[in-house]
VOGU-3710 file (C-alpha; in Angstrom, 3 decimals, decimal comma):
1> mtpipkeiaa> -40,578/70,721/-81,941  -37,027/72,000/-81,452  -36,813/74,918/-78,993  -35,753/78,235/-80,504  -32,237/79,516/-79,732  -33,486/82,303/-77,431  -35,306/79,707/-75,287  -32,201/77,496/-75,106  -30,064/80,461/-74,037  -32,629/81,415/-71,375
11> tyfeawknkd> -32,614/77,830/-70,080  -28,800/77,930/-69,907  -28,766/81,022/-67,700  -31,690/79,891/-65,533  -30,091/76,485/-64,965  -26,725/78,077/-64,152  -28,306/80,552/-61,703  -30,208/77,712/-60,016  -27,209/75,354/-60,013  -29,316/72,887/-61,985
21> fdtlatilhe> -26,458/71,164/-63,766  -28,581/68,210/-64,896  -30,768/70,560/-66,959  -27,705/72,437/-68,154  -26,159/69,212/-69,426  -29,274/68,435/-71,486  -28,937/71,595/-73,609  -25,207/71,255/-74,290  -24,109/69,172/-77,255  -21,551/66,521/-76,268
31> dttfcgplgt> -19,004/68,402/-78,427  -19,812/71,886/-77,079  -16,763/74,125/-76,855  -16,236/77,028/-74,480  -13,706/79,847/-74,528  -13,538/82,586/-71,901  -11,075/84,668/-69,886  -10,924/82,146/-67,024  -10,814/78,915/-68,996  -11,724/76,732/-71,925
41> aangaecvag> -13,655/73,509/-72,407  -13,465/70,994/-75,241  -16,804/69,226/-74,686  -20,131/69,420/-72,903  -18,926/67,616/-69,774  -16,020/70,046/-69,397  -18,442/72,970/-69,854  -20,658/71,673/-67,052  -17,622/71,156/-64,807  -16,435/74,707/-65,489
51> lkgmseivtd> -19,854/76,187/-64,752  -20,056/74,159/-61,538  -16,713/75,590/-60,474  -17,715/79,126/-61,374  -21,043/78,738/-59,564  -19,152/78,496/-56,282  -18,539/82,267/-56,449  -21,467/83,440/-58,631  -24,221/85,106/-56,604  -26,356/86,473/-59,459
61> idiahvfvdg> -26,563/86,870/-63,207  -28,367/90,113/-64,032  -29,310/89,963/-67,712  -29,668/93,347/-69,417  -30,115/92,416/-73,105  -30,458/89,368/-75,324  -29,739/89,660/-79,041  -30,722/86,868/-81,441  -29,516/86,399/-85,012  -30,637/83,022/-86,325
71> pnvltwfdlh> -28,697/80,354/-84,385  -26,595/82,986/-82,587  -27,584/84,401/-79,211  -25,610/87,162/-77,507  -26,488/87,836/-73,875  -25,184/90,962/-72,131  -25,275/90,688/-68,345  -23,629/91,663/-65,075  -21,870/88,717/-63,465  -22,160/89,101/-59,701
81> tsiappapta> -19,731/87,159/-57,525  -19,016/86,859/-53,834  -15,398/87,936/-54,356  -15,432/90,907/-56,761  -17,603/93,755/-58,051  -20,088/92,874/-60,809  -18,394/92,228/-64,154  -20,157/93,381/-67,339  -20,141/90,237/-69,496  -20,926/89,228/-73,072
91> nwqriengki> -21,856/85,582/-73,717  -22,229/84,409/-77,319  -23,747/81,020/-78,061  -24,191/79,152/-81,338  -27,196/76,862/-81,065  -28,077/74,108/-83,529  -30,944/71,596/-83,359  -31,815/72,610/-79,804  -28,272/72,195/-78,431  -25,576/74,713/-77,591
101> meikvtfdpr> -22,602/73,956/-79,835  -20,234/76,794/-78,963  -19,905/79,412/-76,226  -17,570/82,388/-76,153  -17,508/84,733/-73,179  -15,707/87,969/-72,579  -15,353/90,144/-69,491  -12,581/91,837/-67,550  -11,424/89,125/-65,102  -8,855/91,211/-63,192
111> diiaag> -10,939/91,721/-60,027  -11,896/88,038/-59,862  -8,308/86,923/-60,416  -7,014/89,364/-57,812  -9,544/88,113/-55,250  -8,880/84,428/-55,978
//
């Protein structure tokens, strides 16, 4: 049975928080794309590499709300880092056949950029 999109999104955040990049790689399609204020990725391997890099400063991901509309999951959370105040963040994922196909993220990156 294919996991439902909400479960895939929850696995994504749990794996990222726990720096479990092997699990993270299993839920990303090989052609997953990512677009966010600090970078882009053209495939699943690049997404994992970007999340590994970001995990070096991420100290917590405090999820406030998860909204599901069919294959679309929008997660609203506070991104806590070791270098800047928490950043309110929206993460949208399109999930098909148990794999994340597309991720778009938005947040104000100014404090992170200034600290970097």
